[in-house]
C-alpha positions in Angstrom: 147.4 195.4 -97.8 150.2 197.9 -97.6 153.7 196.6 -96.0 152.5 198.0 -92.9 150.8 194.8 -92.5 153.8 193.2 -91.0 156.3 196.4 -90.5 154.4 198.1 -87.4 155.6 198.8 -84.2 154.8 197.0 -81.2 151.9 198.9 -80.2 149.7 198.7 -83.4 151.3 195.6 -84.6 148.3 193.6 -84.1 145.4 195.7 -85.2 147.4 196.1 -88.8 148.0 192.3 -89.0 144.3 192.0 -89.2 144.4 193.4 -92.9 146.7 190.5 -93.9 145.0 187.8 -96.0 144.6 184.8 -94.1 143.5 187.0 -90.9 141.0 188.8 -92.8 139.5 185.4 -93.7 139.7 183.7 -90.2 138.4 187.0 -88.7 135.3 186.4 -91.1 134.5 183.1 -89.1 131.4 181.7 -90.2 130.2 184.8 -91.6 129.7 185.5 -95.0 132.0 188.4 -96.1 133.3 189.3 -99.6 136.2 190.9 -98.2 137.5 187.4 -96.5 136.3 185.5 -100.0 138.2 187.9 -102.0 141.3 187.6 -99.8 140.9 183.8 -100.1 140.8 183.4 -103.6 144.1 185.9 -103.8 145.7 183.1 -101.6 144.4 180.0 -103.7 145.2 182.1 -107.3 149.0 182.8 -105.9 149.7 179.4 -104.7 147.4 176.7 -106.5 150.9 175.3 -108.0 152.2 173.9 -104.6 148.9 171.8 -104.6 149.3 170.9 -108.4 152.8 169.6 -107.6 151.4 167.5 -104.5 149.0 166.1 -106.4 151.2 164.9 -109.1 153.7 163.3 -106.8 150.8 161.4 -105.4 151.3 159.4 -109.3 148.5 161.1 -111.1 148.8 161.9 -115.0 149.1 165.6 -115.7 145.5 165.5 -117.1 144.0 163.9 -113.6 145.9 166.5 -111.8 144.6 169.1 -113.4 141.2 168.1 -112.4 141.7 167.2 -109.2 143.3 170.5 -108.5 140.5 172.4 -110.2 137.9 170.4 -108.1 139.7 170.9 -105.0 139.6 174.6 -105.6 136.0 174.8 -106.6 135.1 173.0 -103.3 137.6 174.6 -101.4 135.8 178.0 -102.2 132.2 177.1 -103.2 131.8 175.4 -99.6 133.7 177.7 -97.7 135.9 175.0 -96.4 138.1 177.6 -94.7 135.6 178.4 -92.1 136.5 175.1 -90.7 140.1 176.6 -90.1 141.0 178.3 -86.6 143.4 180.9 -85.7 145.7 178.5 -83.5 146.2 176.4 -86.7 148.4 179.4 -87.9 149.1 179.0 -91.8 147.2 178.9 -94.7 149.9 176.6 -96.0 149.2 173.8 -93.6 145.6 174.2 -93.9 145.6 174.1 -97.6 147.8 171.1 -97.5 145.6 169.1 -94.9 142.5 170.0 -96.7 143.6 168.4 -100.2 144.6 165.4 -98.3 141.3 164.9 -96.9 140.0 165.6 -100.4 142.1 163.1 -102.2 141.2 160.6 -99.5 137.2 161.3 -100.7 137.9 161.7 -104.1 140.6 159.8 -105.2 138.0 157.2 -107.4 136.3 160.3 -108.9 139.7 161.5 -110.9 138.3 161.6 -114.3 138.7 163.9 -117.4 135.2 165.5 -117.3 134.7 168.8 -116.3 134.7 169.6 -112.7 133.6 172.3 -110.5 130.5 172.7 -111.8 131.6 174.4 -115.0 133.0 177.3 -113.1 136.6 178.0 -113.2 137.4 179.7 -109.8 141.2 179.4 -109.8 142.2 179.3 -113.3 145.2 176.6 -114.0 148.0 177.5 -116.3 148.6 173.9 -117.2 151.5 174.5 -119.8 153.1 176.3 -116.9 152.4 173.4 -114.1 153.9 170.8 -116.3 156.8 173.1 -117.1 157.5 173.7 -113.7 156.9 170.4 -112.6 159.7 168.8 -114.9 162.0 170.6 -113.5 161.3 169.6 -110.0 164.1 167.4 -108.0 164.4 163.5 -108.1 161.0 161.7 -107.5 162.4 160.2 -104.3 161.5 163.7 -102.5 158.4 163.0 -100.9 155.0 165.1 -101.8 155.0 167.0 -98.6 158.6 168.0 -99.0 157.7 169.1 -102.8 154.8 171.1 -101.9 156.8 172.7 -99.2 159.6 173.6 -101.7 157.0 174.4 -104.3 155.1 176.6 -101.9 158.5 178.4 -100.8 159.3 179.2 -104.5 155.9 180.6 -105.3 156.0 182.7 -102.6 159.4 184.6 -103.3 158.2 184.8 -107.1 155.4 186.8 -105.5 157.6 189.1 -103.8 159.8 189.2 -107.0 157.0 190.1 -109.1 155.8 192.6 -106.8 159.1 194.5 -106.7 159.1 194.3 -110.6 155.9 195.9 -110.5 156.9 198.8 -108.5 159.8 199.5 -110.1 158.1 199.5 -113.5 155.5 201.9 -112.1 158.3 204.5 -111.2 160.1 203.8 -114.9 163.0 202.0 -113.6 162.6 198.7 -115.3 165.9 198.5 -116.4 167.0 199.0 -112.7 165.2 196.2 -111.5 166.9 193.6 -114.2 170.3 195.1 -112.5 169.9 195.0 -108.9 168.0 191.6 -109.1 171.0 189.8 -110.1 172.4 190.1 -106.9 169.7 188.2 -105.1 170.7 184.9 -103.6 170.5 182.0 -106.3 171.0 184.5 -109.1 174.4 184.8 -111.1 177.2 183.0 -109.6 179.9 184.9 -108.6 178.5 188.1 -109.8 180.8 191.5 -109.0 179.7 194.7 -108.1 183.2 195.9 -110.0 182.4 194.0 -113.2 178.7 195.1 -113.3 179.2 198.4 -112.4 182.2 198.5 -115.2 179.6 197.2 -117.7 177.1 199.7 -116.9 179.6 202.5 -116.7 178.2 203.8 -113.3 180.3 204.1 -109.7 180.4 200.8 -107.8 179.5 202.9 -104.9 176.4 204.1 -106.7 175.8 200.2 -107.4 176.3 199.2 -104.1 173.7 201.6 -102.6 171.0 200.9 -105.1 171.4 196.8 -104.2 172.0 197.3 -100.7 168.3 199.3 -101.1 167.2 197.0 -103.0 167.9 194.1 -100.5 166.2 196.0 -97.8 162.9 196.6 -99.7 162.9 192.8 -100.9 163.1 191.5 -96.9 160.3 193.8 -96.3 158.4 192.6 -99.0 159.1 189.1 -98.2 158.0 189.3 -94.7 154.8 191.3 -95.7 153.9 188.2 -98.4 154.5 185.8 -95.4 152.1 187.6 -93.3 149.4 187.3 -96.0 149.3 183.9 -95.0 149.8 183.5 -91.0 147.4 184.1 -88.6 149.2 186.1 -85.8 152.5 188.6 -86.0 154.2 186.4 -84.0 154.0 183.4 -86.7 155.8 185.3 -89.6 159.3 184.5 -88.0 158.7 181.1 -87.9 157.2 180.6 -91.2 160.4 182.6 -92.6 162.7 180.2 -90.9 160.8 177.4 -91.9 161.1 179.0 -95.9 164.6 179.2 -95.6 165.1 175.7 -94.0 163.2 174.4 -96.9 165.0 175.9 -99.3 168.4 175.0 -97.5 169.2 178.4 -96.3 
């Protein structure tokens, strides 16, 4: 699942795109495919919190939201609900939200504190982290659908950051990552190259070059992560625009 997934030339773009997570799932169709199942579980593990936030915003307690979210994933994976998806529906984000809406309508009355999912924890939920994140969400008047989209966008950006952090660590440059990430949008307000370079005892030009390369790589990885969640190459730009709009960019 390399960056080539979403950064190929036009001649090979479609072929390479079929290796992204959601495309693998959709291509599998009605066939049983371990590769598709693994891709789907990767997506679910990466983006469980937006669903948890959505369920919480529907008025459920933390305990009920945890139960409902876990039960949803258990059924979603075990019953292979993904087989209902069609490429023209495009986005894992949208399909997942539609699926949990249907689930809540059918299962609302079963929101109890008992163990769910047949005793299998298919997508482990960090319940402490979930509530800590939820406590930081915007005002309660933000609609559940909008909260889901916002949480989705932030989770995706965190995936990008984690991937880059791992890349730098693998190269023995974790300290450099901590420096260049300060220049990402939304980080330290008003941080200047001159000030940071002086603090680090390095040339300003060197710092600017490092940050420029980091931002280029950040954009590449962001597109690649988005590509994993859509069905067609042409959906990447539209989903990126949606993400920026959700975050007010």
